[in-house]
N, C-alpha and C positions, 0 to 999 in steps of 0.2 A: 527648423519643425524634427523631433523625434520620431523615430521608426526602427521597428524591429530588425533592420539590417544594421541599424549603427547603435542598438540599444547595449551592446557588451555582451559576456560573458553572463552575468547574473540572471538576467531572463531565461535564458537558454539550461543553463546548469537548474535553475528552477522547474524549469518546463520537464527536465530530464529524471528531477527528484520525484516529480508527481507521476510520471508514466512509468518509472521502478515502482511506486507504491500502489498505483491501482494496479497493477499488472497480476497481484496475487489475489486481489479480488475477481475477477475474472478467473483465473486459474482455480478457486473454490466455487465458483457460482456456475460456472459450466464444466468441471473436470471433477469437481469433489465429490457427487454422489457415484460417478464411473468407478472412480480410483475406490472407492470402500466395496462396493459391489463386487470387481472384479478382482481387485487386487487383495484386499483383507476379506473379502467372502461374506460382506455384511448382506443382512436379509432387503428387499427393495423397502420398509418400511424403513430401519434404521438408515440406511444410505441417506435417504434425504433430510437426515438430522444434521448431517456435515453441515451446509448451508446453513440452515437452519440455525444453529450453535454460532456459525460465523456470524451471522447476522443481527440475533440477539445481542450478543456480545458487544458488538459494533454499534448498533444504537444505544446501547446502554452507556457505552465510554463517550461518544459523540454526546448523551447529554450530561453526562459530568463534565467533559473535555475543557469548558471555557474557565472552570473552576480551578483545574489541574493546573491549565496554563498560565492562569493569572496568579496563581502562587508560585510555582515553580519556572515561568519564562517560557517563550516559546523553545527555544532550542533545545533544553534540559527537557521537556516535553517531548518534543518531538526526538531524541537522543533514545529517551527511556523507552519510549512508543516502538521505536525501530526496532529498540533489543528483545522488546515482547513480538514483535512479529515475526523475527528472526526465530526465537525459540519455538513460538507456537508453527510455524512452518516447518522448521528442524523435525520436531517431535510427532508430526503427520505424517513427515516421508519416513521417519524413523519407527512409527508405531508398529508392533505385533499384534495388533486389534483393530477394528473400527472402532470402539469404544476409545481407545487411546487413542486416534485420529481426530475423532468429531471435539475432545478435549484440546489436541493441538488446535485444530482452526476455532476454536470459542476463543482461546489466548490470543491467535493473530488475529484475531477480529476485535480485539482489546487494543492490540497494538496500532493496525492499519487506521483505526476509528480516526483519529486527530492528526496525521499526520499531512494528507491531503488539505484538511482547513486551513491548517497550519503553515502549507506553502503557497495555499490561494490567497492568504492574507498576507505573505510577507512579497508575493510578486505584486500585491495592490501599493503596497509601499517601497518599492524598489525605485531608488533615485533616478532623475533623467527621462523618465517613461510615464506616459498617463498614466492613470490606473485602468480605464478599460483596455487599452491596449494591453499592457502586460497581463493582465489576467486574463483574457482570450487566448494570447499567445500561449500562456500554460494551460488554461483548461483543454485547448487544444490537444496540445501535447501529453496530458494527463489521459485525457478520455481517449487516445489514442491504444495507449497501454492496454486500459477496460475490451476496445472494440478489436484490434488487431492482434494483440498477445495470443488469445485464447487459441486461434488457430494456430498459430506457431508450436504452441506450448503442444494441442493434441499431435499435429505433425511429430514433433520430436520424441512425444509418451509414446508413439506406435513401434519406435524405437527401442527406447529406454524406460519406458513404464513409468509410471504417475508419481512410482515414492518418489524417484531420481528428481522429479520436475520439483517438489514439494522439498527436496533438499536442499536443491541447485537456486532457487528465490533466494533465502537469504543471502546468498552470494551477492546477489544484483543488491538487496536490501542494504547491504557492506558498503555500496559504493553511496548511495544514499543518506547514508550516515556517515560517512564521509565527507561528505558536501553538508552536514545540517547548520555549519557556520551560517548559513547565505536564510537560516531560517531566524537569526536575529531581526531580520527586517520584519518579521511579524509584530514586532513589540516597539516597533516606532512607527508614528505620526505619517500617516502620509504625505508624500513631499507639495 
């Protein structure tokens, strides 16, 4: 009987991909407004637009995601999406003004929108594991990035500033990009 202990590396690596790709969402949700206000001098009204732009672009791309994935495949869609996320977060971290950081957050939202759904789909199609078991393990790992990473980010940002955080997140996304071959399972039928 298959179990997570005998599942092999694919399910764990897919979970790590989800954790990595959900961490920036928590970073923008929990810390984006503070970054815009404290480090870039945005007004209270403008600082709220950071997450708004991120969430709106993410929602738009989620609606278009299946069309893009059907046309280009899961691996290529994931790779291009990860590059957009890296560029957007890096731009937000390097932004000279709040307006440029908001644009960076919007680009990051476009990029991050479909990476986790593709990873969930890949988890459900991993050979050798029941779909429910693989998806629940990957989901648990992914949401831990959304739940726990923001506190770690806040602690680190006290010492480095949020700009450094937003410039460092693309490095982690680079790890997910390097593992993107696992997303090929999203284009296969469930075992």
